[in-house]
C-alpha positions as CSV (number, residue, x, y, z in Angstrom):
1,M,-53.4,89.5,265.9
2,K,-50.7,89.0,267.8
3,A,-47.5,91.8,268.3
4,V,-44.1,91.9,269.5
5,I,-43.0,94.9,270.3
6,L,-38.7,94.8,270.9
7,L,-37.7,97.8,272.6
8,N,-34.1,99.5,273.7
9,G,-33.0,98.7,276.8
10,E,-31.1,95.9,278.5
11,P,-31.1,93.1,275.4
12,Y,-33.5,90.5,276.3
13,R,-30.9,87.0,276.4
14,G,-34.2,84.8,276.2
15,S,-36.1,83.3,273.3
16,I,-38.4,85.1,271.9
17,C,-41.6,83.3,270.2
18,T,-42.4,85.4,266.8
19,E,-45.2,83.0,266.1
20,N,-48.0,84.1,264.3
21,A,-47.0,87.9,265.5
22,V,-46.4,91.0,263.4
23,V,-42.6,92.1,265.1
24,Y,-41.6,95.7,265.8
25,C,-38.5,96.9,266.1
26,C,-37.7,99.9,267.9
27,D,-35.0,102.1,267.1
28,G,-31.8,101.3,269.4
29,A,-33.3,97.4,270.1
30,Y,-31.9,96.8,266.3
31,E,-28.7,96.2,267.8
32,W,-29.6,93.3,270.1
33,A,-32.5,91.7,268.3
34,K,-30.5,92.1,264.4
35,G,-29.8,88.2,263.5
36,R,-31.5,86.5,266.9
37,V,-35.5,87.5,265.9
38,R,-37.0,87.7,262.8
39,I,-38.2,91.4,262.4
40,D,-41.3,93.1,260.3
41,V,-41.5,96.3,260.8
42,N,-38.5,98.7,262.0
43,L,-39.6,101.9,263.3
44,G,-38.3,105.0,265.1
45,D,-36.2,108.3,265.0
46,Y,-33.0,106.5,265.5
47,D,-31.3,108.4,267.6
48,S,-29.9,105.5,269.2
49,L,-29.2,103.8,266.3
50,S,-26.2,105.3,263.7
51,Y,-27.1,103.5,260.7
52,V,-30.4,101.9,258.5
53,P,-31.7,98.9,259.7
54,D,-32.9,96.1,257.8
55,P,-35.8,96.1,256.5
56,P,-35.6,100.0,256.5
57,P,-38.0,101.8,258.1
58,A,-41.1,103.1,255.7
59,E,-40.6,106.3,258.0
60,V,-37.9,108.0,260.1
61,Y,-39.8,109.2,263.3
62,P,-37.8,113.4,264.1
63,S,-36.3,113.0,268.0
64,E,-38.0,115.9,268.8
65,K,-41.8,114.3,269.1
66,N,-44.3,113.8,271.4
67,Y,-43.9,109.8,272.0
68,T,-41.3,107.6,272.6
69,D,-41.2,105.2,269.7
70,G,-42.2,102.2,272.3
71,E,-45.6,104.1,272.5
72,L,-45.4,104.6,268.6
73,A,-45.1,101.2,268.4
74,L,-47.8,100.4,270.6
75,M,-50.4,103.1,268.6
76,R,-49.3,101.2,265.3
77,A,-49.7,97.7,266.6
78,I,-53.3,98.4,268.2
79,A,-54.3,100.5,264.8
80,A,-53.3,97.4,262.9
81,G,-55.9,95.1,265.0
82,A,-53.4,94.0,267.5
83,D,-54.9,92.2,271.0
84,D,-52.3,90.6,272.6
85,I,-48.8,92.4,272.6
86,A,-45.9,91.1,274.3
87,F,-42.8,93.7,275.2
88,Y,-39.2,92.2,275.1
89,G,-36.2,94.3,276.2
90,G,-37.9,97.1,278.2
91,G,-35.9,96.6,281.7
92,G,-32.6,98.0,282.0
93,G,-30.6,100.7,281.4
94,R,-32.7,104.3,281.8
95,E,-35.1,103.7,284.6
96,D,-37.4,106.9,283.3
97,H,-38.0,105.1,280.4
98,F,-39.1,102.0,282.1
99,L,-41.3,104.0,284.0
100,G,-42.7,104.7,280.8
101,N,-42.7,101.5,279.2
102,L,-44.8,100.4,282.5
103,H,-47.3,102.9,281.0
104,L,-47.5,101.4,277.8
105,L,-49.0,98.6,279.4
106,Y,-51.5,100.4,281.3
107,A,-52.1,102.0,277.9
108,A,-53.1,98.9,276.1
109,C,-54.9,97.8,279.3
110,K,-57.2,100.6,279.2
111,R,-58.1,99.7,275.4
112,G,-58.9,96.1,276.3
113,V,-55.3,94.8,274.9
114,R,-53.8,91.9,276.7
115,A,-49.8,92.9,277.1
116,V,-47.0,91.3,278.9
117,M,-43.2,93.1,279.2
118,V,-40.7,90.2,279.3
119,T,-37.3,91.6,280.7
120,N,-34.5,89.2,281.9
121,H,-36.0,89.4,285.6
122,A,-39.5,89.4,285.2
123,R,-42.8,89.3,283.3
124,I,-45.0,92.2,283.8
125,F,-48.9,92.7,283.5
126,A,-51.1,95.2,283.7
127,A,-54.2,94.2,284.6
128,E,-58.2,95.2,285.6
129,G,-61.3,92.5,285.9
130,L,-60.2,89.0,286.3
131,F,-56.6,88.0,285.7
132,E,-55.3,84.7,286.1
133,L,-51.7,83.0,286.9
134,T,-51.1,79.6,285.8
135,G,-48.1,77.0,286.4
136,M,-46.4,79.8,289.2
137,R,-46.6,78.5,291.9
138,G,-43.8,78.8,294.6
139,K,-42.8,82.1,292.4
140,T,-43.1,85.9,294.0
141,V,-45.4,87.9,292.6
142,S,-46.0,91.4,293.2
143,V,-49.4,93.1,292.9
144,V,-49.7,96.7,293.0
145,P,-52.2,99.7,291.6
146,F,-51.2,101.7,289.0
147,G,-53.4,105.2,287.7
148,G,-55.1,105.4,291.3
149,E,-56.8,103.1,293.8
150,A,-57.5,99.8,293.1
151,H,-59.8,97.6,294.6
152,I,-60.0,93.5,294.7
153,M,-63.0,92.0,294.4
154,E,-61.8,88.3,294.6
155,S,-59.1,86.8,294.6
156,G,-56.9,83.3,295.8
157,G,-54.0,81.2,295.5
158,F,-51.6,84.1,297.4
159,Y,-50.0,83.4,300.4
160,Y,-50.5,86.8,301.8
161,P,-54.5,87.6,301.3
162,L,-54.8,90.6,298.6
163,P,-56.4,94.0,300.9
164,E,-59.5,95.3,299.5
165,T,-58.2,98.3,298.5
166,F,-54.5,99.1,297.1
167,V,-53.7,102.7,297.9
168,Y,-52.0,104.3,295.3
169,G,-48.8,105.5,297.0
170,S,-48.2,102.3,299.2
171,T,-46.1,99.2,298.8
172,R,-48.7,97.0,300.5
173,G,-48.4,94.1,297.9
174,I,-45.3,93.5,297.0
175,S,-43.4,90.3,297.9
176,N,-46.1,88.1,297.6
177,V,-45.7,84.0,296.7
178,V,-48.3,82.1,294.8
179,T,-49.3,78.5,296.7
180,A,-51.9,77.3,293.9
181,E,-51.8,75.8,290.4
182,R,-54.3,78.7,289.6
183,A,-53.8,82.3,291.2
184,F,-56.4,84.6,290.4
185,L,-57.4,88.5,291.5
186,R,-60.4,90.3,290.0
187,S,-60.2,93.8,289.9
188,E,-61.6,97.4,289.5
189,G,-59.0,99.8,288.4
190,C,-55.4,98.9,287.1
191,V,-53.4,96.7,289.0
192,L,-49.7,96.2,287.8
193,V,-48.5,92.1,288.3
194,F,-44.6,91.1,288.2
195,A,-43.8,87.6,288.4
196,D,-40.2,86.9,288.9
197,E,-38.8,84.8,286.1
198,E,-35.1,84.6,285.8
199,V,-34.0,83.8,281.9
């Protein structure tokens, strides 16, 4: 099952494919998404939106809660059976929320769910095990460990060879370039893959 999660932050300018997907819209994302994207489920605490969206949320969460609206949407999507999730609008705006949104990618990865966050400037993936990039020859790609050290068991298709060990807290892995139609890596430990892509 596919899910699309629309996040409050820098409004996403590109097109969003919602075919065969359940679309969750988080709180203030409704401002940039309404009329542009089909919305199946609105959710959040609505501290960023001063009116009730359409369709009306089945539940309004208290503003003093333990989870962001994005995490609530992720948990609901996974509970509903989603195994392929695309986040939109999670970049820009507050940096703490952007970092939190990267943690949502990590949480999905650890649950075996494929997830990508699409911003106006990049596609960001959390990967563990075998990960492939296709059709990106010449694109700038950064690979960084997330959640601890990551060990690269094998890789190919990058201008700079990936190190055997990505040390958490180092910037090694920033600004690599894809040199083949298929770039790949196999990791033990989670990495974030940032693929530059302007909308």
